[in-house]
C-alpha positions as CSV (number, residue, x, y, z in Angstrom):
1,X,-15.8,0.5,2.4
2,X,-12.4,-0.9,1.8
3,X,-9.5,1.1,0.7
4,X,-8.3,-1.6,-1.8
5,X,-8.4,-2.1,-5.5
6,X,-11.7,-2.7,-7.0
7,X,-13.5,-3.2,-10.1
8,X,-16.3,-0.8,-10.7
9,X,-19.1,-1.0,-13.1
10,X,-18.9,2.6,-13.9
11,X,-16.0,5.1,-13.3
12,X,-18.2,7.5,-11.2
13,X,-18.5,4.5,-8.5
14,X,-15.0,4.5,-7.7
15,X,-15.3,7.8,-5.7
16,X,-17.2,5.8,-3.4
17,X,-14.2,4.2,-1.8
18,X,-13.4,7.7,-0.2
19,X,-16.6,8.3,1.4
20,X,-16.3,8.4,5.1
21,X,-14.7,10.3,8.0
22,X,-11.0,10.7,7.9
23,X,-8.2,11.9,10.1
24,X,-4.4,12.2,9.6
25,X,-2.2,10.2,11.5
26,X,-0.5,12.3,14.2
27,X,-3.0,14.8,13.7
28,X,-6.1,13.2,15.3
29,X,-7.3,15.6,17.7
30,X,-6.5,18.7,15.2
31,X,-7.6,17.4,12.0
32,X,-11.1,15.6,10.6
33,X,-12.1,15.4,6.9
34,X,-15.7,13.9,6.3
35,X,-16.5,12.7,2.8
36,X,-20.1,12.4,1.5
37,X,-21.5,11.0,-1.7
38,X,-23.8,14.2,-3.4
39,X,-27.5,13.1,-4.1
40,X,-27.2,10.8,-7.0
41,X,-24.0,9.1,-6.0
42,X,-21.8,10.4,-8.9
43,X,-19.7,12.9,-7.1
44,X,-18.0,12.8,-3.6
45,X,-17.8,16.2,-0.9
46,X,-15.2,16.4,1.4
47,X,-15.1,19.0,4.5
48,X,-12.0,19.4,6.2
49,X,-11.3,21.3,9.5
50,X,-7.7,21.5,10.9
51,X,-6.7,23.3,14.1
52,X,-3.2,24.8,14.9
53,X,-3.4,26.6,18.3
54,X,-6.2,29.4,18.1
55,X,-5.7,29.1,14.0
56,X,-8.8,27.1,12.2
57,X,-8.2,26.2,8.8
58,X,-11.0,25.1,6.5
59,X,-11.0,22.9,3.2
60,X,-13.8,21.9,0.8
61,X,-13.2,19.5,-2.0
62,X,-15.1,17.7,-4.8
63,X,-14.1,14.6,-6.5
64,X,-15.7,13.3,-9.7
65,X,-15.5,11.4,-12.8
66,X,-15.8,13.4,-15.8
67,X,-16.4,11.7,-19.2
68,X,-15.6,15.0,-21.1
69,X,-12.1,15.3,-19.9
70,X,-11.5,11.6,-19.4
71,X,-10.4,11.4,-16.0
72,X,-11.3,12.1,-12.3
73,X,-11.5,16.0,-11.4
74,X,-10.4,17.1,-8.1
75,X,-11.5,20.9,-7.4
76,X,-10.3,22.3,-3.8
77,X,-10.5,25.4,-2.2
78,X,-9.5,26.6,1.3
79,X,-10.6,29.2,3.7
80,X,-7.0,31.0,3.5
81,X,-8.0,31.5,-0.4
82,X,-6.4,28.4,-2.2
83,X,-8.1,27.0,-5.4
84,X,-7.1,24.3,-7.1
85,X,-8.1,21.7,-10.0
86,X,-6.5,18.6,-11.0
87,X,-7.2,15.8,-13.3
88,X,-6.7,12.0,-11.8
89,X,-6.6,8.5,-12.5
90,X,-7.4,5.1,-10.6
91,X,-4.8,2.3,-11.1
92,X,-5.2,-0.7,-9.3
93,X,-6.4,1.1,-6.5
94,X,-4.0,3.9,-6.5
95,X,-5.2,7.7,-7.1
96,X,-3.0,9.9,-9.0
97,X,-4.0,13.5,-9.7
98,X,-1.9,16.2,-12.1
99,X,-2.2,19.8,-12.6
100,X,-0.6,23.2,-12.9
101,X,0.4,25.2,-9.6
102,X,2.2,28.5,-9.0
103,X,4.7,27.7,-6.3
104,X,6.7,30.7,-5.0
105,X,5.9,32.8,-7.7
106,X,6.8,30.0,-10.5
107,X,4.6,28.1,-12.5
108,X,5.0,24.4,-11.4
109,X,3.5,20.9,-12.3
110,X,2.0,19.2,-9.3
111,X,1.0,15.8,-8.4
112,X,-0.9,14.1,-5.7
113,X,-0.5,10.0,-5.2
114,X,-2.9,8.1,-2.8
115,X,-1.8,4.5,-2.4
116,X,-4.2,2.6,-0.1
117,X,-3.1,0.5,2.7
118,X,-5.4,-1.7,5.5
119,X,-5.9,1.6,7.7
120,X,-6.3,4.3,4.7
121,X,-4.4,5.9,2.2
122,X,-0.6,7.1,2.0
123,X,-1.1,10.9,0.7
124,X,2.3,12.0,-1.4
125,X,2.0,15.7,-2.8
126,X,5.0,16.8,-5.1
127,X,5.7,19.5,-7.4
128,X,8.1,19.9,-10.4
129,X,9.4,22.9,-11.7
130,X,10.8,21.4,-15.1
131,X,8.2,18.6,-15.3
132,X,11.8,16.0,-14.4
133,X,12.4,16.8,-10.7
134,X,10.2,15.9,-8.2
135,X,10.3,17.8,-4.8
136,X,8.1,16.4,-1.8
137,X,5.7,19.1,-0.5
138,X,4.0,16.9,2.0
139,X,3.6,13.3,2.8
140,X,1.4,11.9,5.6
141,X,-1.0,8.8,6.3
142,X,-5.3,9.6,5.9
143,X,-6.5,7.4,8.4
144,X,-10.3,6.1,8.3
145,X,-12.1,6.7,11.8
146,X,-13.2,3.7,13.5
147,X,-16.7,2.2,12.1
148,X,-16.2,3.7,8.9
149,X,-15.4,0.9,6.8
């Protein structure tokens, strides 16, 4: 599957573009994320594993279209206790998810933007304490592993 813009007959079909095996540029030996369509092909379920020395972290996420919310829902959990729910949209191939989070004990708005390029997606995560000033928390390239197009 390509990572570029695609027209879909139904909103839930758009999550199929994220199906496959992924890594992060520069972390190829220590990060793997596998995303599969849930039976019925309406939801994408992803399992990620990252290793830093002896420490292993795992994450699970679900991305799906919600007709009730009118957006793509991202629900993620992590082995260190993280829980996150975001609401997103897909515009010309660019995924943008937004929501609320607690950062350093303070409420903040968060957004995650995934912009396609030939090898995968540029991932940008930011937070804003005031809804106007955005602070970058992480930025990296998700790369689709060979044979996964």
